[in-house]
C-alpha positions as CSV (number, residue, x, y, z in Angstrom):
1,M,-85.0,-165.1,-220.0
2,E,-81.7,-164.3,-218.2
3,S,-83.2,-162.1,-215.6
4,E,-85.9,-164.9,-214.9
5,R,-83.0,-167.4,-214.4
6,T,-80.9,-164.9,-212.0
7,S,-83.5,-163.8,-209.6
8,T,-83.5,-164.6,-206.0
9,A,-81.8,-167.9,-206.2
10,D,-79.1,-166.4,-208.1
11,T,-77.8,-164.4,-205.0
12,A,-78.0,-167.3,-202.4
13,D,-75.3,-169.3,-200.9
14,T,-75.5,-173.1,-200.3
15,A,-78.4,-172.6,-198.0
16,G,-80.4,-170.9,-201.0
17,G,-79.3,-172.8,-204.0
18,P,-77.2,-172.8,-207.2
19,R,-76.7,-169.5,-208.9
20,V,-75.6,-168.3,-212.6
21,L,-71.9,-167.7,-212.7
22,R,-70.7,-164.2,-213.4
23,Q,-67.6,-163.8,-215.5
24,D,-65.5,-162.5,-212.7
25,E,-66.0,-165.6,-210.7
26,W,-64.7,-167.9,-213.4
27,D,-61.1,-168.7,-212.1
28,R,-62.6,-169.8,-208.6
29,W,-65.3,-171.7,-210.1
30,Y,-63.0,-173.5,-212.6
31,G,-60.4,-174.0,-209.8
32,T,-63.1,-175.9,-207.8
33,L,-63.6,-178.1,-210.7
34,V,-59.8,-178.8,-211.4
35,R,-59.5,-179.6,-207.7
36,A,-62.4,-182.1,-207.7
37,F,-60.6,-183.8,-210.6
38,G,-57.5,-184.2,-208.7
39,G,-56.0,-180.8,-208.6
40,V,-53.6,-181.3,-211.4
41,P,-53.0,-178.1,-212.9
42,E,-53.8,-177.5,-216.7
43,S,-51.7,-175.8,-219.5
44,D,-52.6,-172.2,-220.1
45,E,-53.9,-173.5,-223.6
46,E,-56.5,-175.8,-222.0
47,T,-57.5,-173.3,-219.4
48,E,-57.9,-170.5,-222.0
49,L,-60.0,-172.8,-224.5
50,W,-62.3,-173.9,-221.8
51,R,-62.9,-170.4,-220.4
52,A,-63.5,-169.2,-224.0
53,L,-66.1,-172.0,-224.4
54,T,-67.8,-171.5,-221.1
55,E,-71.5,-170.3,-221.6
56,F,-71.8,-168.2,-218.4
57,D,-75.6,-168.0,-218.5
58,R,-75.7,-171.8,-218.7
59,S,-73.1,-172.3,-215.9
60,L,-74.0,-172.8,-212.3
61,G,-72.3,-172.4,-209.1
62,L,-72.9,-173.1,-205.3
63,W,-71.0,-170.9,-202.9
64,D,-70.0,-171.1,-199.4
65,G,-69.3,-167.5,-198.4
66,E,-66.5,-166.7,-201.0
67,A,-65.7,-170.2,-201.9
68,C,-67.3,-172.1,-204.7
69,V,-68.0,-175.6,-203.5
70,A,-70.0,-177.1,-206.6
71,T,-70.0,-176.5,-210.2
72,A,-72.1,-177.5,-213.5
73,G,-72.3,-176.2,-216.8
74,A,-74.4,-176.8,-220.2
75,F,-73.1,-176.2,-223.5
76,S,-75.5,-175.3,-226.4
77,F,-75.2,-178.4,-228.7
78,R,-77.2,-179.8,-231.7
79,L,-77.1,-183.6,-231.5
80,T,-77.7,-185.7,-234.6
81,V,-80.6,-188.1,-233.8
82,P,-81.8,-191.0,-236.0
83,G,-83.2,-189.6,-239.3
84,G,-80.4,-186.8,-239.2
85,A,-82.1,-184.0,-237.5
86,A,-79.9,-181.8,-235.4
87,V,-81.7,-181.6,-232.1
88,P,-81.0,-179.0,-229.5
89,A,-79.3,-180.6,-226.4
90,A,-77.7,-179.3,-223.5
91,G,-74.1,-180.8,-223.0
92,V,-73.7,-181.2,-219.3
93,T,-70.2,-180.4,-218.3
94,M,-68.0,-179.2,-215.7
95,V,-69.6,-181.0,-212.7
96,G,-67.9,-181.1,-209.5
97,V,-68.4,-180.9,-205.7
98,A,-65.7,-179.9,-203.4
99,P,-64.7,-182.7,-201.2
100,T,-65.3,-180.6,-198.2
101,H,-68.9,-180.3,-199.1
102,R,-70.0,-183.8,-200.0
103,R,-72.9,-185.8,-198.8
104,R,-74.8,-182.6,-198.3
105,G,-77.2,-183.0,-201.5
106,L,-75.3,-180.3,-203.5
107,L,-75.1,-182.5,-206.4
108,T,-78.7,-183.2,-206.5
109,R,-79.7,-179.3,-206.0
110,M,-77.4,-178.6,-209.2
111,M,-79.0,-181.4,-211.1
112,R,-82.4,-180.3,-210.3
113,R,-81.8,-176.6,-211.3
114,Q,-80.1,-177.5,-214.4
115,L,-82.8,-179.9,-215.6
116,D,-85.3,-177.1,-214.8
117,D,-83.3,-174.7,-216.9
118,V,-82.9,-176.9,-219.6
119,R,-86.7,-177.6,-219.8
120,A,-87.1,-173.7,-219.6
121,W,-84.6,-173.3,-222.4
122,G,-86.9,-175.6,-224.6
123,E,-84.2,-178.3,-225.3
124,P,-85.6,-181.7,-225.1
125,L,-82.4,-183.6,-224.5
126,A,-79.5,-183.3,-222.1
127,V,-76.3,-185.3,-222.7
128,L,-73.0,-185.9,-220.8
129,T,-70.1,-188.2,-220.7
130,A,-69.6,-189.5,-217.2
131,S,-66.5,-189.5,-215.3
132,E,-68.2,-191.9,-212.8
133,P,-71.3,-193.6,-214.2
134,P,-73.1,-194.5,-211.1
135,I,-73.6,-190.9,-210.3
136,Y,-75.9,-190.1,-213.2
137,G,-78.6,-192.9,-213.4
138,R,-80.4,-191.4,-210.4
139,F,-80.9,-188.2,-212.4
140,G,-82.2,-190.1,-215.3
141,Y,-79.3,-190.4,-217.7
142,A,-78.3,-193.6,-219.5
143,A,-75.5,-194.8,-221.6
144,A,-76.7,-194.5,-225.1
145,T,-73.5,-195.0,-227.0
146,Q,-70.2,-197.1,-226.9
147,Q,-66.8,-196.2,-228.1
148,L,-64.6,-198.9,-229.7
149,G,-60.9,-198.8,-228.8
150,A,-58.3,-201.3,-230.0
151,T,-54.4,-201.9,-229.7
152,I,-53.4,-203.2,-233.1
153,D,-50.3,-205.1,-233.8
154,T,-49.4,-203.8,-237.2
155,S,-46.4,-206.0,-237.5
156,R,-48.7,-209.0,-237.7
157,V,-52.1,-207.4,-238.9
158,T,-52.4,-206.4,-242.5
159,L,-55.2,-204.5,-244.5
160,S,-57.1,-205.6,-247.4
161,V,-58.2,-202.4,-249.1
162,P,-61.0,-201.6,-251.6
163,D,-60.6,-200.5,-255.1
164,G,-59.8,-196.9,-255.7
165,T,-57.6,-196.6,-252.6
166,D,-54.3,-196.2,-254.6
167,G,-56.2,-193.2,-256.1
168,V,-56.1,-191.2,-253.0
169,R,-53.2,-188.7,-252.4
170,L,-52.1,-188.1,-248.8
171,R,-50.0,-185.4,-247.6
172,Y,-48.7,-184.0,-244.3
173,A,-50.1,-180.7,-243.0
174,D,-50.1,-178.7,-240.0
175,P,-53.2,-179.5,-238.1
176,V,-54.0,-176.0,-237.2
177,D,-53.4,-174.8,-240.8
178,V,-55.8,-177.1,-242.2
179,L,-58.4,-176.9,-239.5
180,D,-61.1,-175.2,-241.7
181,T,-60.6,-177.9,-244.5
182,C,-60.9,-180.9,-241.9
183,E,-63.9,-179.3,-240.1
184,A,-65.7,-179.2,-243.6
185,V,-65.2,-182.8,-243.9
186,Y,-66.4,-183.4,-240.3
187,A,-69.6,-181.3,-241.0
188,R,-70.5,-183.4,-243.9
189,L,-70.4,-186.5,-241.8
190,V,-72.2,-185.1,-238.8
191,P,-75.8,-185.7,-240.1
192,L,-75.1,-189.4,-241.2
193,R,-74.6,-190.7,-237.7
194,P,-76.7,-190.3,-234.7
195,G,-74.7,-189.1,-231.5
196,M,-72.5,-186.7,-233.3
197,L,-72.4,-183.0,-232.5
198,A,-72.5,-180.2,-234.8
199,R,-69.5,-178.0,-233.8
200,G,-70.1,-174.5,-233.3
201,P,-67.7,-171.5,-233.2
202,G,-64.6,-172.3,-231.2
203,W,-65.2,-175.9,-230.9
204,E,-63.1,-176.9,-233.9
205,R,-60.1,-176.1,-231.6
206,V,-61.1,-179.1,-229.3
207,P,-59.7,-181.8,-231.6
208,V,-56.2,-180.1,-232.1
209,L,-55.9,-179.1,-228.4
210,D,-52.3,-180.5,-227.8
211,P,-50.7,-179.6,-224.5
212,A,-47.2,-181.1,-224.0
213,S,-48.1,-182.1,-220.5
214,E,-50.5,-184.8,-221.8
215,R,-48.4,-186.1,-224.7
216,G,-46.9,-189.0,-222.4
217,G,-43.6,-189.0,-224.6
218,A,-45.4,-188.9,-227.8
219,S,-44.9,-186.4,-230.7
220,P,-46.7,-183.1,-231.0
221,L,-50.1,-183.7,-232.8
222,Q,-49.6,-184.7,-236.5
223,C,-52.1,-184.4,-239.5
224,V,-52.3,-186.3,-242.7
225,V,-55.0,-185.0,-245.3
226,A,-56.5,-187.3,-248.1
227,E,-57.1,-185.7,-251.3
228,R,-58.6,-186.9,-254.6
229,D,-58.8,-184.6,-257.8
230,G,-57.5,-181.5,-255.6
231,K,-60.4,-182.0,-253.1
232,T,-60.0,-183.0,-249.6
233,V,-61.8,-186.4,-248.8
234,G,-60.5,-187.1,-245.3
235,Y,-58.0,-186.6,-242.6
236,A,-56.1,-188.4,-239.7
237,R,-54.8,-186.7,-236.6
238,F,-52.3,-188.7,-234.6
239,Q,-49.2,-188.8,-232.6
240,V,-46.3,-191.1,-232.6
241,K,-44.4,-192.4,-229.6
242,P,-40.8,-193.6,-230.5
243,E,-39.7,-196.7,-228.6
244,W,-36.7,-199.0,-229.3
245,G,-36.6,-202.9,-228.1
246,P,-33.9,-205.5,-228.3
247,A,-35.0,-206.2,-231.9
248,G,-35.0,-202.7,-233.1
249,P,-37.9,-200.0,-233.6
250,A,-41.1,-200.7,-231.6
251,G,-42.8,-197.3,-231.9
252,T,-46.5,-196.5,-231.4
253,V,-49.0,-194.6,-233.3
254,V,-51.6,-192.9,-231.1
255,L,-54.7,-192.0,-233.1
256,R,-56.7,-188.9,-232.4
257,D,-59.2,-188.9,-234.8
258,V,-59.8,-190.1,-238.5
259,A,-62.6,-189.1,-240.9
260,A,-63.3,-189.6,-244.5
261,L,-65.9,-189.1,-247.0
262,D,-65.8,-192.5,-248.8
263,P,-64.4,-196.1,-248.3
264,A,-61.3,-195.6,-250.5
265,A,-60.2,-192.5,-248.5
266,D,-61.0,-194.2,-245.3
267,A,-58.9,-197.1,-246.3
268,A,-56.2,-195.0,-247.4
269,L,-55.9,-193.2,-244.1
270,W,-55.7,-196.4,-242.2
271,R,-53.2,-198.1,-244.5
272,F,-51.1,-195.0,-243.9
273,L,-51.6,-195.3,-240.0
274,F,-50.6,-199.2,-240.0
275,D,-47.2,-198.3,-241.9
276,V,-45.8,-195.3,-240.3
277,D,-42.0,-195.9,-240.3
278,L,-40.5,-197.5,-236.9
279,T,-43.7,-198.4,-235.5
280,S,-45.4,-201.8,-234.7
281,T,-48.5,-200.7,-232.6
282,L,-51.3,-198.5,-233.4
283,V,-53.6,-197.4,-230.4
284,V,-57.2,-196.5,-231.2
285,R,-59.3,-195.2,-228.2
286,N,-62.6,-193.7,-229.5
287,R,-64.1,-195.0,-232.8
288,P,-67.6,-196.2,-233.7
289,V,-68.6,-199.8,-232.8
290,D,-69.1,-200.5,-236.7
291,D,-65.9,-198.7,-237.8
292,A,-65.0,-200.1,-241.2
293,W,-61.4,-200.9,-240.5
294,Q,-62.5,-203.9,-238.6
295,Y,-63.8,-205.5,-241.9
296,L,-60.4,-204.7,-243.6
297,V,-57.9,-206.5,-241.1
298,S,-56.7,-209.9,-241.4
299,D,-56.7,-210.8,-237.8
300,T,-59.2,-209.2,-235.4
301,R,-57.6,-210.9,-232.4
302,R,-54.5,-209.2,-232.8
303,C,-56.2,-205.9,-232.7
304,L,-57.7,-206.6,-229.0
305,P,-60.7,-204.6,-229.6
306,T,-62.5,-203.0,-226.3
307,L,-65.6,-201.4,-225.6
308,R,-66.6,-198.7,-223.2
309,D,-69.5,-196.3,-222.5
310,G,-69.7,-193.1,-224.5
311,L,-72.6,-190.5,-224.4
312,Y,-75.2,-190.5,-221.9
313,V,-78.7,-189.3,-222.7
314,R,-81.6,-187.9,-220.5
315,L,-84.8,-187.0,-222.2
316,V,-85.9,-183.7,-220.6
317,E,-89.1,-183.6,-222.7
318,V,-90.2,-187.1,-223.6
319,G,-92.8,-186.2,-226.1
320,D,-90.5,-183.6,-228.0
321,A,-87.6,-185.9,-228.0
322,L,-89.4,-188.8,-229.4
323,A,-90.9,-186.7,-232.0
324,A,-87.6,-185.3,-233.2
325,R,-86.2,-188.6,-234.5
326,T,-87.5,-191.0,-237.2
327,Y,-87.9,-194.6,-236.9
328,Q,-86.7,-197.4,-239.3
329,A,-89.8,-199.1,-239.3
330,P,-93.5,-198.1,-238.7
331,V,-94.4,-197.9,-235.1
332,D,-97.3,-197.2,-233.1
333,V,-97.1,-198.0,-229.2
334,V,-98.2,-196.5,-226.0
335,L,-95.3,-196.2,-223.6
336,E,-95.8,-195.8,-220.0
337,V,-93.0,-193.8,-218.7
338,E,-91.7,-193.5,-214.9
339,D,-89.5,-190.5,-214.2
340,A,-89.3,-189.6,-210.5
341,F,-86.8,-186.7,-211.1
342,C,-88.6,-184.9,-213.7
343,P,-92.2,-185.9,-213.0
344,W,-93.6,-183.9,-216.1
345,N,-92.6,-186.9,-218.1
346,A,-94.4,-189.5,-216.2
347,G,-97.3,-191.0,-217.5
348,R,-98.5,-192.6,-221.0
349,W,-97.3,-191.4,-224.4
350,R,-98.4,-192.6,-227.8
351,L,-95.5,-192.7,-230.0
352,S,-96.4,-193.2,-233.8
353,G,-93.8,-192.9,-236.3
354,D,-91.9,-194.3,-239.6
355,P,-88.8,-193.2,-241.5
356,K,-90.4,-190.0,-242.6
357,G,-91.3,-188.5,-239.3
358,A,-93.1,-189.2,-236.0
359,S,-95.4,-187.8,-233.2
360,C,-95.6,-188.5,-229.5
361,E,-98.5,-187.3,-227.5
362,R,-100.1,-187.7,-224.1
363,T,-102.9,-190.5,-224.1
364,T,-105.2,-192.5,-221.8
365,D,-105.2,-195.4,-223.8
366,A,-103.9,-198.7,-222.3
367,A,-100.0,-199.1,-222.3
368,D,-98.1,-201.6,-224.5
369,L,-94.8,-201.1,-222.8
370,T,-93.6,-199.8,-219.5
371,L,-90.1,-198.3,-218.8
372,S,-88.5,-195.7,-217.0
373,V,-86.8,-192.4,-218.7
374,R,-83.5,-194.2,-218.1
375,E,-84.5,-196.9,-220.7
376,L,-85.7,-194.6,-223.2
377,G,-82.5,-192.6,-222.9
378,A,-80.4,-195.6,-223.4
379,A,-82.4,-196.8,-226.5
380,Y,-83.0,-193.1,-228.1
381,L,-80.2,-193.0,-230.4
382,G,-80.7,-196.5,-231.7
383,G,-77.6,-197.9,-230.0
384,V,-79.2,-199.9,-227.2
385,S,-82.0,-202.4,-228.0
386,L,-85.4,-202.2,-226.1
387,A,-85.5,-206.1,-226.4
388,A,-82.2,-206.4,-224.7
389,L,-83.5,-203.9,-222.0
390,A,-86.5,-206.2,-221.7
391,R,-84.3,-209.3,-221.2
392,A,-82.6,-207.4,-218.4
393,G,-86.0,-206.8,-216.8
394,R,-85.9,-203.1,-217.6
395,V,-88.7,-203.1,-220.0
396,R,-92.0,-204.8,-219.6
397,E,-94.2,-205.7,-222.5
398,L,-97.9,-205.5,-221.8
399,R,-99.3,-205.9,-225.3
400,Q,-97.8,-209.0,-227.4
401,G,-95.8,-208.0,-230.3
402,A,-95.2,-204.4,-229.0
403,L,-91.6,-205.1,-227.9
404,A,-90.6,-206.5,-231.2
405,E,-92.3,-203.6,-233.1
406,A,-90.6,-201.0,-230.9
407,S,-87.2,-202.5,-230.9
408,V,-87.0,-202.6,-234.7
409,A,-88.3,-199.2,-235.0
410,F,-85.9,-197.6,-232.5
411,G,-82.7,-199.3,-234.3
412,G,-80.6,-197.8,-237.2
413,V,-77.0,-196.4,-237.8
414,T,-74.8,-197.4,-234.8
415,P,-74.5,-194.0,-232.7
416,W,-71.1,-192.5,-231.8
417,L,-70.0,-189.6,-229.8
418,P,-66.6,-188.4,-231.6
419,H,-65.2,-186.6,-228.8
420,G,-66.0,-185.4,-225.1
421,F,-66.8,-182.2,-223.7
């Protein structure tokens, strides 16, 4: 397979197309990416980690002579989909074009080659996080998850915790020393929520990446582990930014991530975060939209909740992708799909499924719903309603009742991407 992907196009310059990255080219390739994102040098710790995680045979570059002028990569991920299956997905990453070579179609050529490769690898999904959301819609990607943020006034907001919270023991631990223990907790949660990523070797280092240059005056990363009967049932990783005002201490707790196996452990960790000495604010940047702390607080308004886009999904193989997940109610609909960038997806597909499984096959039957591959990507993980997309004019119902049937079936547990890539 590698020789097929590294044939004639892999020795061409910008006139010939993207080619697979060689290991001795990584520094120049990554330097192009850093420059595209502003040119601020990264710490040695960051650079070493991303080099170690780079999958060279899945990374592409465009070259103008000796200069790399465009980059793109694809991590080998397994993404949880509704029903709990871990589906192969290409994690599109490290996409950049040199400012000197803009408006020449380089990004389109990179996306064309990459999606062709993903299809050849047999991966039905491509996913990404977007630095600039308008870029990726024309290639069939759509926002499929949201992330909840908050700036909580912990001097005014209190928590009402469930029974059993006081039975959870908390202790400080070095984030690196307890990495394996925390990863075991995370791994148990991955199948329970669509959008989560099964972390392969090396990826456990991403949540504890802690370059001093990005702390913004806050402490090094700290970790508290939750235990019950000698077993780890959760953890929280965070930083503390000390501040003082005329009235005294006014520090901020900046939450990196928190995970727990049951409601009592979750509540114990959140109560700890609310009560850190010399602080009066808790900053939350990426949590599930339905995160439980919202239903424990005394005053939601003083939490200043915000939403922003999270994971973008692109169905590379419509039939395989729709058959890989389950549906929370029985569904039998014919979808007429538009997909100009990946025309092999265009046409009619009969989706039949229920909570136990699904099939999705080509059909010549009359369509019940018509939509583009972007709408399918938005709705795929269950976080965006097909009915809402229809109200926006993005989905059209051709058989009465089909929209309600499909909307209910596609729903389920709110999806969430726990970290970027």
